Predicted model as a PDB file, atoms N, CA, C, CB and O in Angstrom, pLDDT in the B-factor column:
MODEL        1                                                                  
ATOM      1  N   MET A   1      61.316 128.249 137.612  1.00 58.00           N  
ATOM      2  CA  MET A   1      61.408 128.902 138.893  1.00 58.00           C  
ATOM      3  C   MET A   1      62.848 128.983 139.388  1.00 58.00           C  
ATOM      4  CB  MET A   1      60.554 128.180 139.897  1.00 58.00           C  
ATOM      5  O   MET A   1      63.286 130.008 139.911  1.00 58.00           O  
ATOM      6  N   GLU A   2      63.572 127.885 139.214  1.00 76.00           N  
ATOM      7  CA  GLU A   2      64.942 127.832 139.707  1.00 76.00           C  
ATOM      8  C   GLU A   2      65.828 128.854 138.986  1.00 76.00           C  
ATOM      9  CB  GLU A   2      65.512 126.420 139.535  1.00 76.00           C  
ATOM     10  O   GLU A   2      66.679 129.483 139.613  1.00 76.00           O  
ATOM     11  N   PHE A   3      65.636 129.018 137.695  1.00 79.00           N  
ATOM     12  CA  PHE A   3      66.422 129.957 136.905  1.00 79.00           C  
ATOM     13  C   PHE A   3      66.142 131.400 137.326  1.00 79.00           C  
ATOM     14  CB  PHE A   3      66.124 129.775 135.414  1.00 79.00           C  
ATOM     15  O   PHE A   3      67.054 132.228 137.331  1.00 79.00           O  
ATOM     16  N   THR A   4      64.924 131.703 137.671  1.00 85.00           N  
ATOM     17  CA  THR A   4      64.544 133.054 138.087  1.00 85.00           C  
ATOM     18  C   THR A   4      65.280 133.449 139.357  1.00 85.00           C  
ATOM     19  CB  THR A   4      63.027 133.150 138.303  1.00 85.00           C  
ATOM     20  O   THR A   4      65.767 134.574 139.466  1.00 85.00           O  
ATOM     21  N   GLY A   5      65.365 132.549 140.304  1.00 83.00           N  
ATOM     22  CA  GLY A   5      66.089 132.825 141.550  1.00 83.00           C  
ATOM     23  C   GLY A   5      67.561 133.076 141.301  1.00 83.00           C  
ATOM     24  O   GLY A   5      68.147 133.992 141.879  1.00 83.00           O  
ATOM     25  N   VAL A   6      68.166 132.260 140.434  1.00 86.00           N  
ATOM     26  CA  VAL A   6      69.584 132.428 140.098  1.00 86.00           C  
ATOM     27  C   VAL A   6      69.801 133.764 139.404  1.00 86.00           C  
ATOM     28  CB  VAL A   6      70.079 131.271 139.200  1.00 86.00           C  
ATOM     29  O   VAL A   6      70.775 134.460 139.692  1.00 86.00           O  
ATOM     30  N   ALA A   7      68.901 134.130 138.491  1.00 87.00           N  
ATOM     31  CA  ALA A   7      69.014 135.393 137.771  1.00 87.00           C  
ATOM     32  C   ALA A   7      68.914 136.573 138.729  1.00 87.00           C  
ATOM     33  CB  ALA A   7      67.932 135.492 136.693  1.00 87.00           C  
ATOM     34  O   ALA A   7      69.668 137.538 138.602  1.00 87.00           O  
ATOM     35  N   ILE A   8      67.996 136.507 139.681  1.00 88.00           N  
ATOM     36  CA  ILE A   8      67.832 137.601 140.653  1.00 88.00           C  
ATOM     37  C   ILE A   8      69.089 137.746 141.504  1.00 88.00           C  
ATOM     38  CB  ILE A   8      66.599 137.349 141.559  1.00 88.00           C  
ATOM     39  O   ILE A   8      69.567 138.858 141.729  1.00 88.00           O  
ATOM     40  N   VAL A   9      69.613 136.640 141.968  1.00 88.00           N  
ATOM     41  CA  VAL A   9      70.834 136.677 142.788  1.00 88.00           C  
ATOM     42  C   VAL A   9      71.997 137.237 141.970  1.00 88.00           C  
ATOM     43  CB  VAL A   9      71.183 135.258 143.324  1.00 88.00           C  
ATOM     44  O   VAL A   9      72.779 138.037 142.482  1.00 88.00           O  
ATOM     45  N   ALA A  10      72.120 136.828 140.707  1.00 90.00           N  
ATOM     46  CA  ALA A  10      73.195 137.319 139.845  1.00 90.00           C  
ATOM     47  C   ALA A  10      73.061 138.820 139.616  1.00 90.00           C  
ATOM     48  CB  ALA A  10      73.189 136.577 138.501  1.00 90.00           C  
ATOM     49  O   ALA A  10      74.060 139.539 139.635  1.00 90.00           O  
ATOM     50  N   ILE A  11      71.856 139.293 139.403  1.00 92.00           N  
ATOM     51  CA  ILE A  11      71.636 140.727 139.185  1.00 92.00           C  
ATOM     52  C   ILE A  11      71.988 141.525 140.437  1.00 92.00           C  
ATOM     53  CB  ILE A  11      70.173 140.994 138.781  1.00 92.00           C  
ATOM     54  O   ILE A  11      72.625 142.574 140.346  1.00 92.00           O  
ATOM     55  N   VAL A  12      71.581 141.036 141.595  1.00 92.00           N  
ATOM     56  CA  VAL A  12      71.865 141.738 142.850  1.00 92.00           C  
ATOM     57  C   VAL A  12      73.367 141.807 143.097  1.00 92.00           C  
ATOM     58  CB  VAL A  12      71.162 141.042 144.033  1.00 92.00           C  
ATOM     59  O   VAL A  12      73.903 142.870 143.410  1.00 92.00           O  
ATOM     60  N   PHE A  13      74.044 140.668 142.956  1.00 92.00           N  
ATOM     61  CA  PHE A  13      75.491 140.668 143.178  1.00 92.00           C  
ATOM     62  C   PHE A  13      76.220 141.504 142.131  1.00 92.00           C  
ATOM     63  CB  PHE A  13      76.026 139.239 143.164  1.00 92.00           C  
ATOM     64  O   PHE A  13      77.208 142.164 142.454  1.00 92.00           O  
ATOM     65  N   GLY A  14      75.760 141.489 140.904  1.00 92.00           N  
ATOM     66  CA  GLY A  14      76.354 142.319 139.855  1.00 92.00           C  
ATOM     67  C   GLY A  14      76.197 143.795 140.177  1.00 92.00           C  
ATOM     68  O   GLY A  14      77.136 144.576 140.022  1.00 92.00           O  
ATOM     69  N   PHE A  15      75.007 144.174 140.626  1.00 93.00           N  
ATOM     70  CA  PHE A  15      74.769 145.564 141.004  1.00 93.00           C  
ATOM     71  C   PHE A  15      75.666 145.980 142.157  1.00 93.00           C  
ATOM     72  CB  PHE A  15      73.307 145.771 141.380  1.00 93.00           C  
ATOM     73  O   PHE A  15      76.246 147.066 142.129  1.00 93.00           O  
ATOM     74  N   LEU A  16      75.786 145.136 143.168  1.00 92.00           N  
ATOM     75  CA  LEU A  16      76.636 145.455 144.319  1.00 92.00           C  
ATOM     76  C   LEU A  16      78.107 145.572 143.917  1.00 92.00           C  
ATOM     77  CB  LEU A  16      76.477 144.389 145.405  1.00 92.00           C  
ATOM     78  O   LEU A  16      78.822 146.439 144.420  1.00 92.00           O  
ATOM     79  N   ALA A  17      78.556 144.703 143.016  1.00 94.00           N  
ATOM     80  CA  ALA A  17      79.942 144.752 142.566  1.00 94.00           C  
ATOM     81  C   ALA A  17      80.215 146.040 141.795  1.00 94.00           C  
ATOM     82  CB  ALA A  17      80.267 143.530 141.695  1.00 94.00           C  
ATOM     83  O   ALA A  17      81.248 146.678 141.997  1.00 94.00           O  
ATOM     84  N   ILE A  18      79.303 146.421 140.920  1.00 95.00           N  
ATOM     85  CA  ILE A  18      79.483 147.655 140.154  1.00 95.00           C  
ATOM     86  C   ILE A  18      79.447 148.872 141.072  1.00 95.00           C  
ATOM     87  CB  ILE A  18      78.401 147.778 139.069  1.00 95.00           C  
ATOM     88  O   ILE A  18      80.234 149.802 140.896  1.00 95.00           O  
ATOM     89  N   GLN A  19      78.549 148.874 142.042  1.00 95.00           N  
ATOM     90  CA  GLN A  19      78.458 149.976 142.980  1.00 95.00           C  
ATOM     91  C   GLN A  19      79.749 150.110 143.791  1.00 95.00           C  
ATOM     92  CB  GLN A  19      77.262 149.782 143.911  1.00 95.00           C  
ATOM     93  O   GLN A  19      80.238 151.219 144.009  1.00 95.00           O  
ATOM     94  N   ARG A  20      80.285 149.004 144.225  1.00 94.00           N  
ATOM     95  CA  ARG A  20      81.525 149.041 145.001  1.00 94.00           C  
ATOM     96  C   ARG A  20      82.699 149.502 144.143  1.00 94.00           C  
ATOM     97  CB  ARG A  20      81.821 147.662 145.599  1.00 94.00           C  
ATOM     98  O   ARG A  20      83.549 150.260 144.612  1.00 94.00           O  
ATOM     99  N   TYR A  21      82.753 149.049 142.885  1.00 94.00           N  
ATOM    100  CA  TYR A  21      83.820 149.447 141.971  1.00 94.00           C  
ATOM    101  C   TYR A  21      83.774 150.947 141.714  1.00 94.00           C  
ATOM    102  CB  TYR A  21      83.712 148.678 140.648  1.00 94.00           C  
ATOM    103  O   TYR A  21      84.807 151.615 141.758  1.00 94.00           O  
ATOM    104  N   LEU A  22      82.592 151.479 141.447  1.00 94.00           N  
ATOM    105  CA  LEU A  22      82.467 152.914 141.185  1.00 94.00           C  
ATOM    106  C   LEU A  22      82.812 153.737 142.425  1.00 94.00           C  
ATOM    107  CB  LEU A  22      81.047 153.247 140.715  1.00 94.00           C  
ATOM    108  O   LEU A  22      83.423 154.799 142.313  1.00 94.00           O  
ATOM    109  N   GLY A  23      82.427 153.256 143.595  1.00 93.00           N  
ATOM    110  CA  GLY A  23      82.796 153.934 144.837  1.00 93.00           C  
ATOM    111  C   GLY A  23      84.295 153.948 145.047  1.00 93.00           C  
ATOM    112  O   GLY A  23      84.855 154.945 145.504  1.00 93.00           O  
ATOM    113  N   HIS A  24      84.942 152.853 144.717  1.00 93.00           N  
ATOM    114  CA  HIS A  24      86.401 152.753 144.850  1.00 93.00           C  
ATOM    115  C   HIS A  24      87.088 153.741 143.914  1.00 93.00           C  
ATOM    116  CB  HIS A  24      86.879 151.314 144.552  1.00 93.00           C  
ATOM    117  O   HIS A  24      88.033 154.424 144.309  1.00 93.00           O  
ATOM    118  N   ARG A  25      86.613 153.813 142.678  1.00 92.00           N  
ATOM    119  CA  ARG A  25      87.207 154.745 141.712  1.00 92.00           C  
ATOM    120  C   ARG A  25      87.013 156.194 142.152  1.00 92.00           C  
ATOM    121  CB  ARG A  25      86.595 154.535 140.318  1.00 92.00           C  
ATOM    122  O   ARG A  25      87.915 157.015 141.982  1.00 92.00           O  
ATOM    123  N   ALA A  26      85.863 156.514 142.707  1.00 91.00           N  
ATOM    124  CA  ALA A  26      85.608 157.871 143.194  1.00 91.00           C  
ATOM    125  C   ALA A  26      86.548 158.212 144.346  1.00 91.00           C  
ATOM    126  CB  ALA A  26      84.142 158.020 143.641  1.00 91.00           C  
ATOM    127  O   ALA A  26      87.051 159.333 144.427  1.00 91.00           O  
ATOM    128  N   GLU A  27      86.784 157.257 145.229  1.00 88.00           N  
ATOM    129  CA  GLU A  27      87.695 157.472 146.362  1.00 88.00           C  
ATOM    130  C   GLU A  27      89.123 157.695 145.880  1.00 88.00           C  
ATOM    131  CB  GLU A  27      87.649 156.274 147.328  1.00 88.00           C  
ATOM    132  O   GLU A  27      89.825 158.557 146.409  1.00 88.00           O  
ATOM    133  N   ILE A  28      89.557 156.938 144.892  1.00 84.00           N  
ATOM    134  CA  ILE A  28      90.908 157.105 144.349  1.00 84.00           C  
ATOM    135  C   ILE A  28      91.056 158.475 143.708  1.00 84.00           C  
ATOM    136  CB  ILE A  28      91.224 156.001 143.324  1.00 84.00           C  
ATOM    137  O   ILE A  28      92.072 159.141 143.909  1.00 84.00           O  
ATOM    138  N   LYS A  29      90.066 158.905 142.942  1.00 84.00           N  
ATOM    139  CA  LYS A  29      90.130 160.228 142.319  1.00 84.00           C  
ATOM    140  C   LYS A  29      90.167 161.327 143.374  1.00 84.00           C  
ATOM    141  CB  LYS A  29      88.933 160.439 141.382  1.00 84.00           C  
ATOM    142  O   LYS A  29      90.868 162.325 143.206  1.00 84.00           O  
ATOM    143  N   LYS A  30      89.425 161.154 144.450  1.00 81.00           N  
ATOM    144  CA  LYS A  30      89.422 162.137 145.524  1.00 81.00           C  
ATOM    145  C   LYS A  30      90.800 162.220 146.172  1.00 81.00           C  
ATOM    146  CB  LYS A  30      88.355 161.788 146.575  1.00 81.00           C  
ATOM    147  O   LYS A  30      91.290 163.313 146.453  1.00 81.00           O  
ATOM    148  N   LEU A  31      91.424 161.078 146.407  1.00 74.00           N  
ATOM    149  CA  LEU A  31      92.754 161.056 147.010  1.00 74.00           C  
ATOM    150  C   LEU A  31      93.801 161.642 146.082  1.00 74.00           C  
ATOM    151  CB  LEU A  31      93.138 159.639 147.387  1.00 74.00           C  
ATOM    152  O   LEU A  31      94.704 162.346 146.534  1.00 74.00           O  
ATOM    153  N   GLU A  32      93.694 161.363 144.793  1.00 74.00           N  
ATOM    154  CA  GLU A  32      94.640 161.926 143.833  1.00 74.00           C  
ATOM    155  C   GLU A  32      94.516 163.437 143.784  1.00 74.00           C  
ATOM    156  CB  GLU A  32      94.413 161.332 142.440  1.00 74.00           C  
ATOM    157  O   GLU A  32      95.523 164.137 143.681  1.00 74.00           O  
ATOM    158  N   GLY A  33      93.323 163.938 143.854  1.00 71.00           N  
ATOM    159  CA  GLY A  33      93.108 165.382 143.825  1.00 71.00           C  
ATOM    160  C   GLY A  33      93.630 166.075 145.069  1.00 71.00           C  
ATOM    161  O   GLY A  33      94.114 167.204 144.992  1.00 71.00           O  
ATOM    162  N   ALA A  34      93.540 165.418 146.209  1.00 64.00           N  
ATOM    163  CA  ALA A  34      93.959 166.024 147.470  1.00 64.00           C  
ATOM    164  C   ALA A  34      95.466 166.180 147.557  1.00 64.00           C  
ATOM    165  CB  ALA A  34      93.465 165.198 148.632  1.00 64.00           C  
ATOM    166  O   ALA A  34      95.954 167.197 148.049  1.00 64.00           O  
ATOM    167  N   SER A  35      96.209 165.188 147.089  1.00 62.00           N  
ATOM    168  CA  SER A  35      97.663 165.249 147.225  1.00 62.00           C  
ATOM    169  C   SER A  35      98.344 165.574 145.916  1.00 62.00           C  
ATOM    170  CB  SER A  35      98.193 163.944 147.759  1.00 62.00           C  
ATOM    171  O   SER A  35      99.574 165.572 145.850  1.00 62.00           O  
ATOM    172  N   GLY A  36      97.597 165.849 144.888  1.00 62.00           N  
ATOM    173  CA  GLY A  36      98.144 165.983 143.557  1.00 62.00           C  
ATOM    174  C   GLY A  36      98.949 167.232 143.297  1.00 62.00           C  
ATOM    175  O   GLY A  36     100.061 167.126 142.781  1.00 62.00           O  
ATOM    176  N   SER A  37      98.456 168.396 143.621  1.00 68.00           N  
ATOM    177  CA  SER A  37      99.068 169.626 143.136  1.00 68.00           C  
ATOM    178  C   SER A  37     100.486 169.836 143.666  1.00 68.00           C  
ATOM    179  CB  SER A  37      98.211 170.802 143.515  1.00 68.00           C  
ATOM    180  O   SER A  37     101.407 170.025 142.872  1.00 68.00           O  
ATOM    181  N   GLY A  38     100.682 169.808 144.960  1.00 74.00           N  
ATOM    182  CA  GLY A  38     102.003 170.059 145.528  1.00 74.00           C  
ATOM    183  C   GLY A  38     102.989 168.935 145.244  1.00 74.00           C  
ATOM    184  O   GLY A  38     104.144 169.174 144.891  1.00 74.00           O  
ATOM    185  N   GLU A  39     102.525 167.738 145.399  1.00 75.00           N  
ATOM    186  CA  GLU A  39     103.409 166.581 145.212  1.00 75.00           C  
ATOM    187  C   GLU A  39     103.816 166.424 143.753  1.00 75.00           C  
ATOM    188  CB  GLU A  39     102.726 165.302 145.702  1.00 75.00           C  
ATOM    189  O   GLU A  39     104.969 166.111 143.455  1.00 75.00           O  
ATOM    190  N   VAL A  40     102.883 166.638 142.859  1.00 74.00           N  
ATOM    191  CA  VAL A  40     103.186 166.511 141.428  1.00 74.00           C  
ATOM    192  C   VAL A  40     104.202 167.572 141.018  1.00 74.00           C  
ATOM    193  CB  VAL A  40     101.893 166.639 140.573  1.00 74.00           C  
ATOM    194  O   VAL A  40     105.143 167.283 140.278  1.00 74.00           O  
ATOM    195  N   GLN A  41     104.014 168.791 141.494  1.00 79.00           N  
ATOM    196  CA  GLN A  41     104.949 169.874 141.159  1.00 79.00           C  
ATOM    197  C   GLN A  41     106.343 169.559 141.693  1.00 79.00           C  
ATOM    198  CB  GLN A  41     104.451 171.224 141.730  1.00 79.00           C  
ATOM    199  O   GLN A  41     107.340 169.794 141.012  1.00 79.00           O  
ATOM    200  N   GLU A  42     106.409 169.033 142.898  1.00 85.00           N  
ATOM    201  CA  GLU A  42     107.697 168.672 143.497  1.00 85.00           C  
ATOM    202  C   GLU A  42     108.386 167.572 142.684  1.00 85.00           C  
ATOM    203  CB  GLU A  42     107.501 168.211 144.958  1.00 85.00           C  
ATOM    204  O   GLU A  42     109.591 167.639 142.441  1.00 85.00           O  
ATOM    205  N   LEU A  43     107.624 166.566 142.265  1.00 83.00           N  
ATOM    206  CA  LEU A  43     108.190 165.478 141.472  1.00 83.00           C  
ATOM    207  C   LEU A  43     108.654 165.964 140.101  1.00 83.00           C  
ATOM    208  CB  LEU A  43     107.167 164.361 141.307  1.00 83.00           C  
ATOM    209  O   LEU A  43     109.675 165.501 139.594  1.00 83.00           O  
ATOM    210  N   LYS A  44     107.917 166.890 139.501  1.00 86.00           N  
ATOM    211  CA  LYS A  44     108.334 167.447 138.217  1.00 86.00           C  
ATOM    212  C   LYS A  44     109.662 168.184 138.347  1.00 86.00           C  
ATOM    213  CB  LYS A  44     107.259 168.391 137.668  1.00 86.00           C  
ATOM    214  O   LYS A  44     110.528 168.065 137.480  1.00 86.00           O  
ATOM    215  N   GLN A  45     109.823 168.938 139.422  1.00 92.00           N  
ATOM    216  CA  GLN A  45     111.084 169.655 139.651  1.00 92.00           C  
ATOM    217  C   GLN A  45     112.227 168.674 139.859  1.00 92.00           C  
ATOM    218  CB  GLN A  45     110.965 170.592 140.865  1.00 92.00           C  
ATOM    219  O   GLN A  45     113.332 168.894 139.362  1.00 92.00           O  
ATOM    220  N   GLU A  46     111.975 167.611 140.578  1.00 94.00           N  
ATOM    221  CA  GLU A  46     113.014 166.610 140.817  1.00 94.00           C  
ATOM    222  C   GLU A  46     113.416 165.918 139.519  1.00 94.00           C  
ATOM    223  CB  GLU A  46     112.534 165.574 141.839  1.00 94.00           C  
ATOM    224  O   GLU A  46     114.602 165.686 139.284  1.00 94.00           O  
ATOM    225  N   VAL A  47     112.449 165.590 138.683  1.00 94.00           N  
ATOM    226  CA  VAL A  47     112.746 164.967 137.390  1.00 94.00           C  
ATOM    227  C   VAL A  47     113.567 165.916 136.524  1.00 94.00           C  
ATOM    228  CB  VAL A  47     111.439 164.569 136.661  1.00 94.00           C  
ATOM    229  O   VAL A  47     114.513 165.487 135.863  1.00 94.00           O  
ATOM    230  N   GLN A  48     113.216 167.201 136.521  1.00 95.00           N  
ATOM    231  CA  GLN A  48     113.955 168.185 135.744  1.00 95.00           C  
ATOM    232  C   GLN A  48     115.406 168.271 136.220  1.00 95.00           C  
ATOM    233  CB  GLN A  48     113.279 169.560 135.841  1.00 95.00           C  
ATOM    234  O   GLN A  48     116.330 168.319 135.407  1.00 95.00           O  
ATOM    235  N   ALA A  49     115.601 168.288 137.534  1.00 95.00           N  
ATOM    236  CA  ALA A  49     116.960 168.350 138.083  1.00 95.00           C  
ATOM    237  C   ALA A  49     117.753 167.102 137.700  1.00 95.00           C  
ATOM    238  CB  ALA A  49     116.917 168.504 139.619  1.00 95.00           C  
ATOM    239  O   ALA A  49     118.932 167.204 137.361  1.00 95.00           O  
ATOM    240  N   LEU A  50     117.133 165.945 137.750  1.00 96.00           N  
ATOM    241  CA  LEU A  50     117.825 164.707 137.387  1.00 96.00           C  
ATOM    242  C   LEU A  50     118.167 164.681 135.901  1.00 96.00           C  
ATOM    243  CB  LEU A  50     116.966 163.492 137.748  1.00 96.00           C  
ATOM    244  O   LEU A  50     119.228 164.189 135.518  1.00 96.00           O  
ATOM    245  N   GLN A  51     117.274 165.209 135.063  1.00 96.00           N  
ATOM    246  CA  GLN A  51     117.563 165.264 133.630  1.00 96.00           C  
ATOM    247  C   GLN A  51     118.754 166.169 133.350  1.00 96.00           C  
ATOM    248  CB  GLN A  51     116.337 165.753 132.853  1.00 96.00           C  
ATOM    249  O   GLN A  51     119.584 165.858 132.495  1.00 96.00           O  
ATOM    250  N   GLU A  52     118.842 167.273 134.056  1.00 95.00           N  
ATOM    251  CA  GLU A  52     119.986 168.171 133.888  1.00 95.00           C  
ATOM    252  C   GLU A  52     121.283 167.490 134.325  1.00 95.00           C  
ATOM    253  CB  GLU A  52     119.773 169.467 134.688  1.00 95.00           C  
ATOM    254  O   GLU A  52     122.312 167.629 133.663  1.00 95.00           O  
ATOM    255  N   ARG A  53     121.237 166.762 135.426  1.00 95.00           N  
ATOM    256  CA  ARG A  53     122.441 166.063 135.896  1.00 95.00           C  
ATOM    257  C   ARG A  53     122.896 165.001 134.903  1.00 95.00           C  
ATOM    258  CB  ARG A  53     122.183 165.418 137.260  1.00 95.00           C  
ATOM    259  O   ARG A  53     124.091 164.858 134.642  1.00 95.00           O  
ATOM    260  N   VAL A  54     121.939 164.256 134.349  1.00 95.00           N  
ATOM    261  CA  VAL A  54     122.282 163.228 133.365  1.00 95.00           C  
ATOM    262  C   VAL A  54     122.870 163.876 132.120  1.00 95.00           C  
ATOM    263  CB  VAL A  54     121.042 162.382 132.997  1.00 95.00           C  
ATOM    264  O   VAL A  54     123.805 163.340 131.525  1.00 95.00           O  
ATOM    265  N   SER A  55     122.338 165.010 131.727  1.00 92.00           N  
ATOM    266  CA  SER A  55     122.866 165.718 130.557  1.00 92.00           C  
ATOM    267  C   SER A  55     124.317 166.119 130.780  1.00 92.00           C  
ATOM    268  CB  SER A  55     122.016 166.962 130.247  1.00 92.00           C  
ATOM    269  O   SER A  55     125.152 165.967 129.887  1.00 92.00           O  
ATOM    270  N   VAL A  56     124.618 166.631 131.968  1.00 89.00           N  
ATOM    271  CA  VAL A  56     125.997 167.019 132.280  1.00 89.00           C  
ATOM    272  C   VAL A  56     126.906 165.792 132.273  1.00 89.00           C  
ATOM    273  CB  VAL A  56     126.068 167.733 133.651  1.00 89.00           C  
ATOM    274  O   VAL A  56     128.014 165.848 131.739  1.00 89.00           O  
ATOM    275  N   LEU A  57     126.455 164.700 132.852  1.00 88.00           N  
ATOM    276  CA  LEU A  57     127.266 163.479 132.870  1.00 88.00           C  
ATOM    277  C   LEU A  57     127.503 162.945 131.460  1.00 88.00           C  
ATOM    278  CB  LEU A  57     126.590 162.404 133.726  1.00 88.00           C  
ATOM    279  O   LEU A  57     128.594 162.459 131.160  1.00 88.00           O  
ATOM    280  N   GLU A  58     126.500 163.030 130.596  1.00 86.00           N  
ATOM    281  CA  GLU A  58     126.680 162.585 129.214  1.00 86.00           C  
ATOM    282  C   GLU A  58     127.735 163.431 128.507  1.00 86.00           C  
ATOM    283  CB  GLU A  58     125.347 162.651 128.450  1.00 86.00           C  
ATOM    284  O   GLU A  58     128.548 162.908 127.745  1.00 86.00           O  
ATOM    285  N   LYS A  59     127.719 164.732 128.758  1.00 85.00           N  
ATOM    286  CA  LYS A  59     128.719 165.613 128.144  1.00 85.00           C  
ATOM    287  C   LYS A  59     130.124 165.258 128.626  1.00 85.00           C  
ATOM    288  CB  LYS A  59     128.407 167.088 128.463  1.00 85.00           C  
ATOM    289  O   LYS A  59     131.074 165.247 127.843  1.00 85.00           O  
ATOM    290  N   ILE A  60     130.246 164.972 129.906  1.00 83.00           N  
ATOM    291  CA  ILE A  60     131.563 164.638 130.459  1.00 83.00           C  
ATOM    292  C   ILE A  60     132.080 163.337 129.868  1.00 83.00           C  
ATOM    293  CB  ILE A  60     131.498 164.532 131.993  1.00 83.00           C  
ATOM    294  O   ILE A  60     133.241 163.260 129.468  1.00 83.00           O  
ATOM    295  N   VAL A  61     131.247 162.325 129.808  1.00 80.00           N  
ATOM    296  CA  VAL A  61     131.681 161.005 129.362  1.00 80.00           C  
ATOM    297  C   VAL A  61     131.964 160.988 127.865  1.00 80.00           C  
ATOM    298  CB  VAL A  61     130.627 159.959 129.704  1.00 80.00           C  
ATOM    299  O   VAL A  61     132.876 160.290 127.423  1.00 80.00           O  
ATOM    300  N   THR A  62     131.208 161.734 127.081  1.00 82.00           N  
ATOM    301  CA  THR A  62     131.429 161.732 125.635  1.00 82.00           C  
ATOM    302  C   THR A  62     132.510 162.705 125.209  1.00 82.00           C  
ATOM    303  CB  THR A  62     130.149 162.062 124.917  1.00 82.00           C  
ATOM    304  O   THR A  62     132.859 162.756 124.030  1.00 82.00           O  
ATOM    305  N   ASP A  63     133.050 163.479 126.140  1.00 80.00           N  
ATOM    306  CA  ASP A  63     134.129 164.413 125.829  1.00 80.00           C  
ATOM    307  C   ASP A  63     135.389 163.627 125.480  1.00 80.00           C  
ATOM    308  CB  ASP A  63     134.393 165.378 127.023  1.00 80.00           C  
ATOM    309  O   ASP A  63     135.744 162.682 126.184  1.00 80.00           O  
ATOM    310  N   THR A  64     136.068 164.009 124.399  1.00 75.00           N  
ATOM    311  CA  THR A  64     137.265 163.276 123.965  1.00 75.00           C  
ATOM    312  C   THR A  64     138.390 163.380 124.983  1.00 75.00           C  
ATOM    313  CB  THR A  64     137.745 163.797 122.615  1.00 75.00           C  
ATOM    314  O   THR A  64     139.169 162.438 125.129  1.00 75.00           O  
ATOM    315  N   GLY A  65     138.496 164.491 125.684  1.00 77.00           N  
ATOM    316  CA  GLY A  65     139.531 164.640 126.708  1.00 77.00           C  
ATOM    317  C   GLY A  65     139.333 163.650 127.841  1.00 77.00           C  
ATOM    318  O   GLY A  65     140.305 163.102 128.361  1.00 77.00           O  
ATOM    319  N   TYR A  66     138.109 163.418 128.224  1.00 72.00           N  
ATOM    320  CA  TYR A  66     137.805 162.460 129.285  1.00 72.00           C  
ATOM    321  C   TYR A  66     138.174 161.051 128.843  1.00 72.00           C  
ATOM    322  CB  TYR A  66     136.315 162.526 129.670  1.00 72.00           C  
ATOM    323  O   TYR A  66     138.761 160.287 129.608  1.00 72.00           O  
ATOM    324  N   GLN A  67     137.829 160.714 127.612  1.00 73.00           N  
ATOM    325  CA  GLN A  67     138.133 159.383 127.102  1.00 73.00           C  
ATOM    326  C   GLN A  67     139.640 159.169 127.022  1.00 73.00           C  
ATOM    327  CB  GLN A  67     137.493 159.177 125.723  1.00 73.00           C  
ATOM    328  O   GLN A  67     140.134 158.087 127.341  1.00 73.00           O  
ATOM    329  N   LEU A  68     140.358 160.181 126.605  1.00 76.00           N  
ATOM    330  CA  LEU A  68     141.822 160.067 126.522  1.00 76.00           C  
ATOM    331  C   LEU A  68     142.423 159.879 127.919  1.00 76.00           C  
ATOM    332  CB  LEU A  68     142.432 161.326 125.839  1.00 76.00           C  
ATOM    333  O   LEU A  68     143.327 159.065 128.102  1.00 76.00           O  
ATOM    334  N   LYS A  69     141.925 160.624 128.892  1.00 78.00           N  
ATOM    335  CA  LYS A  69     142.421 160.475 130.268  1.00 78.00           C  
ATOM    336  C   LYS A  69     142.167 159.070 130.780  1.00 78.00           C  
ATOM    337  CB  LYS A  69     141.759 161.502 131.200  1.00 78.00           C  
ATOM    338  O   LYS A  69     143.025 158.498 131.453  1.00 78.00           O  
ATOM    339  N   GLU A  70     141.012 158.503 130.479  1.00 77.00           N  
ATOM    340  CA  GLU A  70     140.707 157.158 130.928  1.00 77.00           C  
ATOM    341  C   GLU A  70     141.631 156.126 130.275  1.00 77.00           C  
ATOM    342  CB  GLU A  70     139.252 156.826 130.629  1.00 77.00           C  
ATOM    343  O   GLU A  70     142.072 155.183 130.932  1.00 77.00           O  
ATOM    344  N   GLU A  71     141.921 156.305 128.987  1.00 78.00           N  
ATOM    345  CA  GLU A  71     142.828 155.374 128.306  1.00 78.00           C  
ATOM    346  C   GLU A  71     144.233 155.463 128.891  1.00 78.00           C  
ATOM    347  CB  GLU A  71     142.867 155.665 126.794  1.00 78.00           C  
ATOM    348  O   GLU A  71     144.896 154.441 129.074  1.00 78.00           O  
ATOM    349  N   ILE A  72     144.680 156.653 129.180  1.00 79.00           N  
ATOM    350  CA  ILE A  72     146.010 156.834 129.779  1.00 79.00           C  
ATOM    351  C   ILE A  72     146.033 156.231 131.183  1.00 79.00           C  
ATOM    352  CB  ILE A  72     146.393 158.342 129.831  1.00 79.00           C  
ATOM    353  O   ILE A  72     147.012 155.593 131.570  1.00 79.00           O  
ATOM    354  N   ARG A  73     144.980 156.427 131.926  1.00 82.00           N  
ATOM    355  CA  ARG A  73     144.927 155.887 133.294  1.00 82.00           C  
ATOM    356  C   ARG A  73     144.961 154.350 133.268  1.00 82.00           C  
ATOM    357  CB  ARG A  73     143.646 156.386 134.027  1.00 82.00           C  
ATOM    358  O   ARG A  73     145.567 153.732 134.143  1.00 82.00           O  
ATOM    359  N   LYS A  74     144.326 153.746 132.289  1.00 80.00           N  
ATOM    360  CA  LYS A  74     144.298 152.291 132.200  1.00 80.00           C  
ATOM    361  C   LYS A  74     145.686 151.723 131.866  1.00 80.00           C  
ATOM    362  CB  LYS A  74     143.278 151.849 131.145  1.00 80.00           C  
ATOM    363  O   LYS A  74     146.001 150.594 132.242  1.00 80.00           O  
ATOM    364  N   LEU A  75     146.499 152.494 131.169  1.00 77.00           N  
ATOM    365  CA  LEU A  75     147.845 152.027 130.835  1.00 77.00           C  
ATOM    366  C   LEU A  75     148.700 152.050 132.064  1.00 77.00           C  
ATOM    367  CB  LEU A  75     148.477 152.880 129.731  1.00 77.00           C  
ATOM    368  O   LEU A  75     149.877 151.693 132.004  1.00 77.00           O  
TER     369      LEU A  75                                                      
ENDMDL                                                                          
END                                                                             
């Protein structure tokens, strides 16, 4: 008898936990969908702009003329 009561309580709490977890996941997906399109596009554009800036900086730093100027400046 004692085991049956424990099993019933465990099943009920397990069901409630799973129900709450699935509800939470549904809410997160709903929120991601609501703010996703505009914000994601904006972030993609920002990442692209930053990648271009880093590319330009890499070209400047690896340029032999820049390195020579830095060596002369250090002297």
